TIGU-924756 format. One line per field, with one value per residue (C-alpha): residue number from 1; residue in one letter; z, y, x. Coordinates in nm, 3 decimals. Layout:
residues N
k	[NUM | ...]
r	[A | ...]
pz	[Z | ...]
py	[Y | ...]
px	[X | ...]
END
This chain:
residues 364
k	[1 | 2 | 3 | 4 | 5 | 6 | 7 | 8 | 9 | 10 | 11 | 12 | 13 | 14 | 15 | 16 | 17 | 18 | 19 | 20 | 21 | 22 | 23 | 24 | 25 | 26 | 27 | 28 | 29 | 30 | 31 | 32 | 33 | 34 | 35 | 36 | 37 | 38 | 39 | 40 | 41 | 42 | 43 | 44 | 45 | 46 | 47 | 48 | 49 | 50 | 51 | 52 | 53 | 54 | 55 | 56 | 57 | 58 | 59 | 60 | 61 | 62 | 63 | 64 | 65 | 66 | 67 | 68 | 69 | 70 | 71 | 72 | 73 | 74 | 75 | 76 | 77 | 78 | 79 | 80 | 81 | 82 | 83 | 84 | 85 | 86 | 87 | 88 | 89 | 90 | 91 | 92 | 93 | 94 | 95 | 96 | 97 | 98 | 99 | 100 | 101 | 102 | 103 | 104 | 105 | 106 | 107 | 108 | 109 | 110 | 111 | 112 | 113 | 114 | 115 | 116 | 117 | 118 | 119 | 120 | 121 | 122 | 123 | 124 | 125 | 126 | 127 | 128 | 129 | 130 | 131 | 132 | 133 | 134 | 135 | 136 | 137 | 138 | 139 | 140 | 141 | 142 | 143 | 144 | 145 | 146 | 147 | 148 | 149 | 150 | 151 | 152 | 153 | 154 | 155 | 156 | 157 | 158 | 159 | 160 | 161 | 162 | 163 | 164 | 165 | 166 | 167 | 168 | 169 | 170 | 171 | 172 | 173 | 174 | 175 | 176 | 177 | 178 | 179 | 180 | 181 | 182 | 183 | 184 | 185 | 186 | 187 | 188 | 189 | 190 | 191 | 192 | 193 | 194 | 195 | 196 | 197 | 198 | 199 | 200 | 201 | 202 | 203 | 204 | 205 | 206 | 207 | 208 | 209 | 210 | 211 | 212 | 213 | 214 | 215 | 216 | 217 | 218 | 219 | 220 | 221 | 222 | 223 | 224 | 225 | 226 | 227 | 228 | 229 | 230 | 231 | 232 | 233 | 234 | 235 | 236 | 237 | 238 | 239 | 240 | 241 | 242 | 243 | 244 | 245 | 246 | 247 | 248 | 249 | 250 | 251 | 252 | 253 | 254 | 255 | 256 | 257 | 258 | 259 | 260 | 261 | 262 | 263 | 264 | 265 | 266 | 267 | 268 | 269 | 270 | 271 | 272 | 273 | 274 | 275 | 276 | 277 | 278 | 279 | 280 | 281 | 282 | 283 | 284 | 285 | 286 | 287 | 288 | 289 | 290 | 291 | 292 | 293 | 294 | 295 | 296 | 297 | 298 | 299 | 300 | 301 | 302 | 303 | 304 | 305 | 306 | 307 | 308 | 309 | 310 | 311 | 312 | 313 | 314 | 315 | 316 | 317 | 318 | 319 | 320 | 321 | 322 | 323 | 324 | 325 | 326 | 327 | 328 | 329 | 330 | 331 | 332 | 333 | 334 | 335 | 336 | 337 | 338 | 339 | 340 | 341 | 342 | 343 | 344 | 345 | 346 | 347 | 348 | 349 | 350 | 351 | 352 | 353 | 354 | 355 | 356 | 357 | 358 | 359 | 360 | 361 | 362 | 363 | 364]
r	[M | D | E | T | L | Y | E | A | L | A | A | H | L | D | R | L | P | G | G | F | A | P | S | R | T | G | A | H | L | R | L | L | A | Y | L | F | T | P | E | E | A | A | L | A | V | H | L | T | L | E | P | D | A | P | A | A | I | A | A | R | A | G | L | P | P | G | E | V | A | L | R | L | E | E | M | A | R | K | G | L | T | L | S | S | E | G | P | E | G | L | R | Y | Q | A | L | P | W | I | V | G | I | Y | E | M | Q | Q | N | R | L | S | T | G | F | R | R | R | V | Y | S | Y | W | G | S | I | E | P | R | A | E | P | D | T | L | P | Q | M | R | T | I | P | V | G | E | A | I | A | F | Q | P | E | A | M | A | Y | Q | Q | V | G | A | L | V | E | A | Q | T | Y | F | A | V | Q | P | C | I | C | R | R | M | A | R | L | N | G | R | G | C | D | A | P | E | E | V | C | L | A | F | G | D | W | A | R | Y | A | V | R | T | G | R | A | R | E | I | T | R | E | E | V | L | D | I | L | E | L | A | R | A | A | N | L | V | L | Q | P | S | N | S | R | D | V | A | F | I | C | C | C | C | S | C | C | C | G | I | L | S | D | L | R | R | A | P | R | P | A | E | A | V | T | N | D | Y | A | A | V | L | A | P | D | L | C | A | N | C | G | S | C | L | E | R | C | P | M | G | A | L | A | P | G | E | E | H | V | L | L | D | A | D | R | C | I | G | C | G | L | C | A | A | A | C | P | T | G | A | L | Q | M | A | L | K | P | E | E | R | R | R | P | V | P | E | T | L | A | E | A | W | Q | I | I | A | R | E | R | A | R | E | R | G | L | A | A | Q | A | G | A | D | A]
pz	[2.263 | 2.278 | 2.129 | 2.089 | 1.843 | 1.634 | 1.643 | 1.496 | 1.227 | 1.150 | 1.108 | 0.883 | 0.660 | 0.647 | 0.482 | 0.205 | -0.114 | -0.032 | 0.333 | 0.639 | 0.798 | 1.175 | 1.325 | 1.591 | 1.784 | 1.761 | 1.509 | 1.289 | 1.567 | 1.636 | 1.266 | 1.255 | 1.571 | 1.405 | 1.095 | 1.244 | 1.545 | 1.772 | 1.625 | 1.269 | 1.351 | 1.497 | 1.185 | 0.930 | 1.019 | 0.888 | 0.540 | 0.269 | -0.086 | -0.210 | -0.222 | 0.027 | 0.125 | 0.469 | 0.595 | 0.519 | 0.689 | 0.987 | 1.021 | 1.036 | 1.288 | 1.498 | 1.475 | 1.371 | 0.989 | 1.006 | 1.233 | 1.012 | 0.694 | 0.840 | 0.971 | 0.641 | 0.446 | 0.686 | 0.643 | 0.264 | 0.291 | 0.494 | 0.240 | 0.475 | 0.267 | -0.100 | -0.199 | -0.528 | -0.660 | -0.683 | -0.801 | -0.446 | -0.334 | -0.218 | -0.139 | 0.063 | 0.062 | 0.222 | 0.093 | 0.121 | 0.290 | -0.046 | -0.311 | -0.126 | 0.213 | 0.189 | -0.158 | -0.051 | 0.216 | -0.043 | 0.083 | 0.454 | 0.470 | 0.812 | 0.999 | 1.234 | 0.951 | 0.783 | 1.110 | 1.186 | 0.833 | 0.832 | 1.185 | 1.066 | 0.747 | 0.939 | 1.193 | 0.988 | 1.108 | 0.828 | 0.682 | 0.358 | 0.163 | -0.041 | -0.414 | -0.548 | -0.855 | -0.842 | -0.802 | -1.072 | -1.396 | -1.633 | -1.985 | -2.246 | -2.310 | -2.622 | -2.850 | -2.784 | -2.961 | -3.335 | -3.469 | -3.377 | -3.486 | -3.220 | -2.936 | -2.712 | -2.614 | -2.244 | -2.335 | -2.488 | -2.296 | -2.575 | -2.595 | -2.214 | -2.208 | -2.511 | -2.338 | -2.045 | -2.012 | -1.678 | -1.584 | -1.291 | -1.190 | -0.844 | -0.700 | -0.669 | -0.298 | -0.345 | -0.500 | -0.254 | 0.048 | -0.081 | -0.136 | 0.207 | 0.347 | 0.148 | -0.118 | -0.444 | -0.803 | -1.054 | -1.214 | -1.230 | -0.929 | -1.054 | -1.285 | -1.107 | -1.331 | -1.220 | -1.426 | -1.378 | -1.021 | -0.885 | -1.047 | -0.922 | -0.569 | -0.577 | -0.709 | -0.473 | -0.169 | -0.270 | -0.355 | -0.735 | -1.007 | -1.303 | -1.640 | -2.005 | -2.218 | -2.404 | -2.075 | -1.990 | -2.316 | -2.243 | -1.899 | -2.050 | -2.291 | -1.998 | -1.814 | -2.112 | -2.144 | -1.770 | -1.806 | -1.592 | -1.598 | -1.659 | -1.396 | -1.436 | -1.220 | -1.309 | -1.493 | -1.850 | -1.741 | -1.593 | -1.257 | -1.242 | -1.406 | -1.187 | -1.360 | -1.156 | -1.112 | -0.978 | -0.716 | -0.526 | -0.611 | -0.357 | -0.610 | -0.865 | -0.596 | -0.476 | -0.834 | -0.905 | -0.608 | -0.730 | -0.916 | -1.195 | -1.204 | -1.516 | -1.306 | -1.042 | -1.259 | -1.456 | -1.816 | -2.169 | -2.349 | -2.333 | -2.510 | -2.793 | -2.943 | -3.307 | -3.262 | -3.629 | -3.609 | -3.290 | -3.340 | -2.990 | -2.920 | -2.557 | -2.574 | -2.404 | -2.119 | -1.867 | -1.977 | -1.833 | -1.470 | -1.402 | -1.540 | -1.806 | -2.063 | -2.050 | -2.290 | -2.523 | -2.770 | -3.084 | -2.948 | -2.619 | -2.418 | -2.308 | -1.994 | -2.052 | -1.688 | -1.584 | -1.844 | -1.700 | -2.035 | -1.977 | -2.330 | -2.231 | -2.410 | -2.734 | -2.727 | -2.708 | -2.965 | -3.282 | -3.508 | -3.405 | -3.267 | -2.949 | -2.993 | -2.773 | -2.856 | -2.716 | -2.490 | -2.582 | -2.457 | -2.208 | -2.037 | -1.996 | -1.689 | -1.735 | -1.663 | -1.475 | -1.624 | -1.333 | -1.030 | -0.810 | -0.968 | -0.921 | -0.552 | -0.505 | -0.663 | -0.453 | -0.128 | -0.200 | -0.287 | 0.035 | 0.239 | 0.076 | 0.104 | 0.457 | 0.594 | 0.686 | 0.681 | 0.344 | 0.356 | 0.344 | -0.009 | -0.168 | -0.238 | -0.417]
py	[-0.511 | -0.687 | -0.408 | -0.637 | -0.856 | -0.563 | -0.385 | -0.700 | -0.710 | -0.339 | -0.392 | -0.693 | -0.488 | -0.203 | -0.435 | -0.521 | -0.317 | 0.011 | -0.006 | 0.068 | 0.390 | 0.425 | 0.672 | 0.919 | 0.841 | 0.462 | 0.469 | 0.220 | -0.039 | 0.026 | -0.017 | -0.349 | -0.468 | -0.387 | -0.590 | -0.882 | -1.094 | -1.162 | -1.512 | -1.376 | -1.112 | -1.377 | -1.591 | -1.308 | -1.236 | -1.583 | -1.510 | -1.415 | -1.284 | -1.643 | -1.847 | -2.134 | -2.432 | -2.410 | -2.689 | -2.487 | -2.177 | -2.387 | -2.524 | -2.170 | -2.064 | -2.379 | -2.442 | -2.742 | -2.750 | -2.803 | -2.503 | -2.288 | -2.390 | -2.281 | -1.954 | -1.870 | -1.924 | -1.696 | -1.434 | -1.465 | -1.416 | -1.100 | -0.970 | -1.004 | -1.254 | -1.345 | -1.701 | -1.879 | -2.226 | -2.454 | -2.816 | -2.944 | -2.697 | -2.337 | -2.147 | -1.827 | -1.528 | -1.188 | -0.893 | -0.543 | -0.276 | -0.090 | -0.228 | -0.515 | -0.527 | -0.181 | -0.239 | -0.580 | -0.417 | -0.275 | -0.506 | -0.438 | -0.058 | -0.024 | 0.305 | 0.161 | 0.075 | 0.414 | 0.599 | 0.403 | 0.440 | 0.818 | 0.841 | 0.648 | 0.848 | 1.173 | 1.085 | 0.912 | 1.008 | 1.206 | 1.023 | 0.993 | 0.689 | 0.479 | 0.548 | 0.213 | 0.064 | 0.162 | -0.110 | 0.055 | 0.239 | 0.452 | 0.349 | 0.541 | 0.464 | 0.251 | 0.519 | 0.746 | 0.534 | 0.508 | 0.199 | 0.215 | -0.090 | -0.031 | -0.042 | -0.350 | -0.541 | -0.454 | -0.084 | -0.118 | -0.192 | -0.397 | -0.633 | -0.666 | -0.780 | -1.006 | -1.202 | -1.296 | -1.577 | -1.512 | -1.180 | -1.020 | -0.676 | -0.527 | -0.188 | 0.088 | 0.129 | 0.488 | 0.602 | 0.398 | 0.538 | 0.894 | 0.851 | 0.698 | 1.012 | 1.248 | 1.331 | 1.168 | 1.208 | 1.067 | 0.823 | 0.457 | 0.248 | -0.110 | -0.064 | -0.220 | -0.505 | -0.816 | -1.092 | -1.445 | -1.547 | -1.205 | -1.239 | -1.594 | -1.487 | -1.193 | -1.408 | -1.699 | -1.469 | -1.287 | -0.941 | -0.953 | -1.112 | -1.306 | -1.137 | -1.203 | -1.041 | -0.854 | -0.711 | -0.600 | -0.405 | -0.251 | -0.140 | 0.013 | 0.210 | 0.320 | 0.429 | 0.630 | 0.806 | 0.886 | 1.033 | 0.767 | 0.701 | 0.343 | 0.226 | -0.141 | -0.343 | -0.266 | -0.596 | -0.724 | -1.004 | -0.774 | -0.864 | -0.575 | -0.247 | 0.031 | 0.289 | 0.600 | 0.954 | 1.231 | 1.337 | 1.005 | 0.807 | 0.868 | 0.807 | 1.053 | 1.309 | 1.302 | 1.326 | 1.625 | 1.810 | 1.737 | 2.015 | 1.776 | 1.467 | 1.338 | 1.263 | 1.070 | 0.822 | 0.516 | 0.533 | 0.480 | 0.743 | 1.121 | 1.364 | 1.572 | 1.878 | 1.991 | 2.358 | 2.410 | 2.138 | 2.270 | 2.421 | 2.572 | 2.413 | 2.336 | 1.972 | 1.853 | 2.104 | 1.934 | 1.586 | 1.616 | 1.494 | 1.672 | 2.017 | 1.974 | 2.169 | 2.537 | 2.772 | 2.982 | 3.258 | 3.045 | 2.692 | 2.507 | 2.502 | 2.172 | 2.147 | 1.829 | 1.823 | 1.755 | 1.487 | 1.134 | 0.968 | 0.870 | 0.966 | 1.113 | 1.439 | 1.266 | 1.051 | 1.369 | 1.578 | 1.611 | 1.732 | 1.504 | 1.796 | 1.597 | 1.252 | 1.000 | 0.932 | 0.666 | 0.820 | 0.762 | 0.425 | 0.581 | 0.754 | 0.434 | 0.217 | -0.163 | -0.337 | -0.671 | -0.978 | -1.036 | -0.846 | -1.109 | -1.020 | -0.649 | -0.709 | -0.895 | -0.608 | -0.345 | -0.537 | -0.565 | -0.194 | -0.099 | -0.320 | -0.180 | 0.187 | 0.167 | -0.074 | -0.331 | -0.707 | -0.817 | -0.958 | -1.336 | -1.449 | -1.132 | -1.293 | -1.592]
px	[1.132 | 1.469 | 1.681 | 1.982 | 1.791 | 1.673 | 2.009 | 2.165 | 1.894 | 1.941 | 2.317 | 2.246 | 2.012 | 2.263 | 2.515 | 2.269 | 2.213 | 2.040 | 2.147 | 1.935 | 2.056 | 2.009 | 1.765 | 1.872 | 1.551 | 1.554 | 1.266 | 1.451 | 1.436 | 1.068 | 0.992 | 1.174 | 0.999 | 0.666 | 0.754 | 0.952 | 0.864 | 1.165 | 1.190 | 1.184 | 1.445 | 1.676 | 1.638 | 1.666 | 2.030 | 2.119 | 1.983 | 2.229 | 2.205 | 2.232 | 1.908 | 1.932 | 1.719 | 1.556 | 1.784 | 2.098 | 1.957 | 1.848 | 2.201 | 2.344 | 2.083 | 2.109 | 1.734 | 1.518 | 1.473 | 1.096 | 1.049 | 1.270 | 1.087 | 0.752 | 0.895 | 1.064 | 0.743 | 0.555 | 0.830 | 0.800 | 0.424 | 0.489 | 0.742 | 1.041 | 1.238 | 1.253 | 1.164 | 1.220 | 1.151 | 1.454 | 1.490 | 1.432 | 1.168 | 1.155 | 1.473 | 1.500 | 1.733 | 1.773 | 1.571 | 1.719 | 1.509 | 1.486 | 1.438 | 1.273 | 1.103 | 0.948 | 0.800 | 0.666 | 0.449 | 0.207 | -0.070 | 0.004 | -0.020 | -0.176 | -0.180 | 0.080 | 0.316 | 0.278 | 0.333 | 0.649 | 0.788 | 0.744 | 0.885 | 1.191 | 1.241 | 1.204 | 1.474 | 1.746 | 2.090 | 2.260 | 2.558 | 2.749 | 2.629 | 2.873 | 2.880 | 2.765 | 2.604 | 2.232 | 1.969 | 1.755 | 1.814 | 1.608 | 1.511 | 1.309 | 0.944 | 0.914 | 0.774 | 1.072 | 1.334 | 1.368 | 1.547 | 1.915 | 2.117 | 2.383 | 2.128 | 2.134 | 1.818 | 1.853 | 1.832 | 1.484 | 1.167 | 1.008 | 1.306 | 1.319 | 0.957 | 0.993 | 1.271 | 1.044 | 0.789 | 0.615 | 0.458 | 0.278 | 0.152 | 0.108 | 0.013 | 0.273 | 0.348 | 0.469 | 0.141 | -0.067 | 0.121 | 0.081 | -0.293 | -0.347 | -0.187 | -0.408 | -0.150 | -0.051 | -0.161 | -0.408 | -0.163 | -0.274 | -0.177 | -0.158 | 0.141 | 0.441 | 0.555 | 0.743 | 0.903 | 1.033 | 1.114 | 1.017 | 0.674 | 0.627 | 0.720 | 0.478 | 0.192 | 0.266 | 0.260 | -0.058 | 0.078 | 0.047 | -0.164 | -0.033 | -0.083 | 0.003 | 0.271 | -0.004 | -0.131 | 0.224 | 0.239 | -0.102 | 0.020 | 0.333 | 0.116 | -0.103 | 0.212 | 0.335 | 0.000 | 0.011 | 0.362 | 0.531 | 0.905 | 1.021 | 1.270 | 1.366 | 1.601 | 1.962 | 2.001 | 1.991 | 1.755 | 1.493 | 1.332 | 1.087 | 0.991 | 0.857 | 0.638 | 0.711 | 0.580 | 0.803 | 0.547 | 0.514 | 0.830 | 1.106 | 1.383 | 1.245 | 1.159 | 1.521 | 1.648 | 1.424 | 1.578 | 1.932 | 2.116 | 2.223 | 1.998 | 2.175 | 2.483 | 2.290 | 2.101 | 2.207 | 2.086 | 2.211 | 2.004 | 1.973 | 1.743 | 1.885 | 1.718 | 1.713 | 1.613 | 1.531 | 1.263 | 1.103 | 0.756 | 0.773 | 0.433 | 0.515 | 0.393 | 0.709 | 0.732 | 0.507 | 0.609 | 0.959 | 0.968 | 1.300 | 1.225 | 1.494 | 1.290 | 1.200 | 1.020 | 1.233 | 1.159 | 1.195 | 1.225 | 1.229 | 1.551 | 1.704 | 1.918 | 2.119 | 2.233 | 1.874 | 1.785 | 1.751 | 1.677 | 1.314 | 1.205 | 0.870 | 0.950 | 1.051 | 0.737 | 0.526 | 0.716 | 0.503 | 0.787 | 1.075 | 1.273 | 1.336 | 1.483 | 1.665 | 2.028 | 2.258 | 2.518 | 2.884 | 3.002 | 3.245 | 2.950 | 2.749 | 2.782 | 2.797 | 2.466 | 2.492 | 2.330 | 2.088 | 1.961 | 2.126 | 2.461 | 2.390 | 2.311 | 2.639 | 2.832 | 2.653 | 2.707 | 3.080 | 3.101 | 2.919 | 3.148 | 3.461 | 3.364 | 3.227 | 3.485 | 3.222 | 3.251 | 3.116 | 2.764 | 2.775 | 2.707 | 2.845 | 3.181 | 3.036]
END
């Protein structure tokens, strides 16, 4: 293994949204060497957050355009770069480690990959991560929200889906990884939804299947019944919606261990309790993935510091004692128009807080 090549790639990924923290044992380099050939690693550092034609990437890399075009398409097939259809053909851009390369390995979960991923995660060098805009946010399940005229379309799952025209579904890598390692839960696996260019990419590269809008709504209902949290891309024009459980999802597992999950998640809604309406039936207690609800003598007790706004409790409440309310505007974070815009913002914030050179394309 040419460590110089993979150290350059690791540094490149660390400048992208989500970062790529180094391992104290070198496991991060061994993971990259497993995923990327030396030629792919050398090319990947010339990808930016802006979609580019193969010819432009070839010019930066100093390589023949035809060779680069073939290599980029193979990298897209392997989930190492994101491709989209432009007016003059396919364009390619950098994929972060998370959300991106890792999730795109859901159809390549060999023993070797799993061993290297867990070795990497278990040896990451502790460090303070920059406080940036999250790549994902939490929205309530559809049944949890009564009509609220002040609510925006991007805050409601039904409106997010209605605005899209191309849909795909693929397996949840978190649940699949857990099951392959003898853990996991009984929640459905094929529930990760993709839209627009993300869906076309996933279908084109063989990691998802195209579905209809009606099938999307059926999957969302299946997710609600399975007590899954909806985590879409942090964008008004949604790229994906993950349907997550707190036992397998890394993000929700980390949130559950936090003392105040409400402060660590981006959302616009929070649960509110009307004690006089509560029948103390306990229907909501096991629905909450953060343990924000506890039994009380006359009614359930709500810990607002632990509520992430998923709405699962309100959807299960038979008396309407638990409902989802819009948070005050000053407590809501702005949501970028697209995931591409969110990525640009995050890359700039990472560069500023860590004193790194801004990732090419993040200043566009």
